[in-house]
C-alpha positions as CSV (number, residue, x, y, z in Angstrom):
1,M,101.8,106.2,25.1
2,T,104.0,103.2,25.8
3,D,108.1,103.3,25.7
4,S,108.2,101.0,22.6
5,K,105.8,103.3,20.7
6,R,108.0,106.5,21.6
7,A,110.8,104.7,20.5
8,G,109.1,103.4,17.2
9,K,108.3,107.2,16.4
10,R,111.3,108.4,17.3
11,E,113.5,106.1,15.0
12,R,111.0,106.6,12.3
13,L,111.6,110.4,12.5
14,A,115.3,110.0,12.7
15,G,115.0,107.4,9.6
16,A,112.8,110.0,7.7
17,A,115.5,112.7,8.7
18,V,118.1,110.6,6.9
19,R,116.4,110.2,3.7
20,V,115.2,113.7,3.5
21,L,118.3,115.4,4.2
22,H,120.0,113.1,2.0
23,E,117.5,114.2,-0.9
24,Q,117.1,118.2,0.2
25,G,119.8,119.0,2.3
26,V,119.9,120.2,5.6
27,E,119.2,124.1,5.0
28,K,116.2,123.2,2.6
29,T,114.7,120.7,4.8
30,T,112.0,122.0,7.4
31,L,110.6,119.6,10.2
32,A,107.1,119.5,8.7
33,D,108.8,117.9,5.6
34,I,110.7,115.0,8.1
35,A,107.3,115.0,9.8
36,R,105.4,114.2,6.5
37,A,107.9,111.8,5.7
38,A,107.7,109.9,8.6
39,D,104.2,110.3,8.4
40,V,103.8,111.9,12.0
41,P,102.0,114.9,12.8
42,V,104.2,117.9,12.8
43,G,103.2,119.0,16.4
44,N,104.4,115.5,17.7
45,V,108.1,115.9,16.4
46,Y,108.6,118.6,19.1
47,Y,107.9,115.9,21.5
48,Y,111.0,114.2,20.3
49,F,113.2,116.5,18.8
50,K,112.9,120.6,19.8
51,T,115.3,121.4,17.1
52,K,116.0,120.9,13.6
53,D,119.4,120.2,14.9
54,Q,118.8,117.6,17.1
55,L,116.9,115.4,14.3
56,V,120.0,116.1,12.4
57,E,122.0,114.3,15.2
58,A,119.7,111.7,15.5
59,A,120.2,111.2,11.5
60,I,124.0,111.3,12.3
61,D,123.1,108.6,15.0
62,A,121.1,106.2,12.3
63,H,123.8,106.9,9.8
64,A,126.4,105.3,12.4
65,R,123.7,102.3,13.2
66,E,123.5,101.7,9.4
67,L,127.2,101.5,9.3
68,E,127.8,99.3,12.2
69,S,124.7,96.9,10.7
70,L,126.6,97.0,7.5
71,V,130.4,96.2,9.1
72,A,128.9,93.3,11.4
73,T,127.3,91.9,8.0
74,L,130.4,92.3,6.3
75,E,132.6,90.7,8.9
76,R,131.0,87.2,8.3
77,L,132.6,87.0,4.9
78,P,136.1,85.1,5.6
79,A,138.0,87.0,4.1
80,P,139.7,90.9,4.0
81,Q,139.6,91.4,0.3
82,E,136.0,89.8,0.1
83,R,134.9,92.1,2.8
84,L,136.0,95.3,0.8
85,K,134.9,94.1,-2.6
86,A,131.3,93.4,-0.9
87,L,131.7,97.1,0.5
88,L,132.2,98.1,-3.0
89,R,129.3,96.2,-4.3
90,G,127.0,98.0,-2.0
91,W,128.1,101.4,-2.8
92,V,127.9,100.2,-6.6
93,E,124.1,98.9,-5.6
94,Q,123.3,102.5,-4.2
95,R,124.6,103.9,-7.7
96,D,121.2,105.1,-8.9
97,L,120.4,106.8,-5.5
98,T,124.0,108.6,-5.4
99,A,123.2,109.9,-8.9
100,R,120.2,111.6,-7.7
101,H,121.6,113.1,-4.2
102,G,125.2,112.0,-3.7
103,C,126.7,109.8,-1.0
104,P,123.9,110.1,2.0
105,T,127.0,110.4,4.6
106,G,129.5,112.3,2.5
107,S,126.9,114.8,1.3
108,L,125.8,115.2,4.5
109,A,129.5,115.8,6.2
110,S,130.1,118.4,3.2
111,E,126.8,120.2,3.9
112,L,127.7,120.4,7.8
113,D,131.2,121.4,7.2
114,K,129.9,124.6,6.1
115,R,128.3,125.5,9.8
116,G,130.1,126.6,12.7
117,D,127.8,124.3,15.3
118,G,129.9,121.1,15.9
119,L,127.4,118.6,13.9
120,D,130.4,118.4,11.2
121,R,132.8,116.8,13.9
122,A,129.8,114.2,14.7
123,V,129.3,113.2,11.2
124,A,132.9,112.9,10.8
125,G,133.2,110.3,13.9
126,V,130.9,108.2,11.2
127,M,133.5,108.7,8.7
128,A,136.3,108.2,10.8
129,R,134.6,104.9,12.0
130,L,134.3,103.4,8.3
131,L,138.0,104.9,7.4
132,D,139.4,102.7,10.6
133,W,137.3,99.4,9.4
134,V,138.7,99.8,6.0
135,A,142.2,100.1,7.2
136,G,141.7,97.2,9.7
137,Q,140.5,95.0,6.5
138,F,144.2,95.9,4.7
139,A,145.9,95.3,7.8
140,A,144.6,92.0,8.0
141,M,145.9,91.9,4.2
142,G,149.1,92.2,5.7
143,R,149.7,95.7,4.5
144,D,151.9,98.0,6.4
145,D,150.7,100.9,4.4
146,A,146.8,100.1,5.3
147,R,145.8,103.2,6.6
148,E,147.1,105.3,3.4
149,L,145.2,102.2,1.3
150,A,141.9,103.0,3.6
151,V,142.3,106.9,2.7
152,A,142.9,106.1,-1.1
153,L,139.9,103.9,-1.2
154,L,137.3,106.0,0.9
155,A,138.8,109.0,-1.3
156,A,138.0,107.2,-4.6
157,Y,134.4,106.7,-3.7
158,Q,133.7,109.6,-2.6
159,G,135.2,111.1,-5.9
160,A,132.8,108.4,-7.8
161,A,130.0,109.9,-5.7
162,L,130.7,113.2,-6.6
163,L,131.0,112.6,-10.2
164,T,128.3,110.0,-10.4
165,N,125.9,113.1,-8.6
166,T,127.2,115.6,-10.8
167,F,126.8,113.9,-14.1
168,R,123.6,112.0,-12.6
169,D,125.3,109.2,-14.4
170,P,125.1,105.7,-12.6
171,A,127.5,103.7,-14.7
172,L,130.1,106.1,-13.2
173,M,129.9,104.1,-10.3
174,E,129.8,101.0,-11.7
175,T,132.8,101.8,-13.5
176,E,134.8,102.7,-10.9
177,G,133.5,99.9,-8.3
178,R,135.1,97.4,-11.2
179,R,138.0,99.4,-11.2
180,L,138.6,99.5,-7.2
181,E,138.0,95.6,-7.2
182,R,140.9,95.1,-9.3
183,W,142.8,97.4,-7.2
184,I,142.2,95.5,-4.4
185,D,143.0,92.0,-5.8
186,T,146.6,93.7,-7.0
187,L,147.2,94.5,-3.1
188,A,146.7,90.7,-1.9
């Protein structure tokens, strides 16, 4: 098998792990579930990942890559307020998925926090990267309280994601997204 085919199958498994872990949670997910979602024979999974925890790590890495791609896209926008609002709109666009399964990264972070294996710190690193980027946007708006505002924005989103999921009501995310956009406008 060529290196590109190996890398492709590994990436397909990691992507499937992201989806299945989000839908089912870490504890309920099996390697067979991920293999099925990736359309890979279950025996082949062990060639790439020896344990489910290795697949969880690959999913965390995939979350980190998705975040970096999102940040690169948002950075093309000319003003920090526009970047933050685009971030919010992206979250709102995911409202139906959030209503069914919660925030992909937040749910994973919450679940991994209950384990003592260090994977919680890895997913916290992804969240920290987002927090740092958001704080940078508020700093670019000239805010001395950029870090506190970033925490407030992410906390508001995570709270909205939890409520959207708890009540299975995507409209909650829409309402909070609009409120947060108005809030950002008041900070400029």
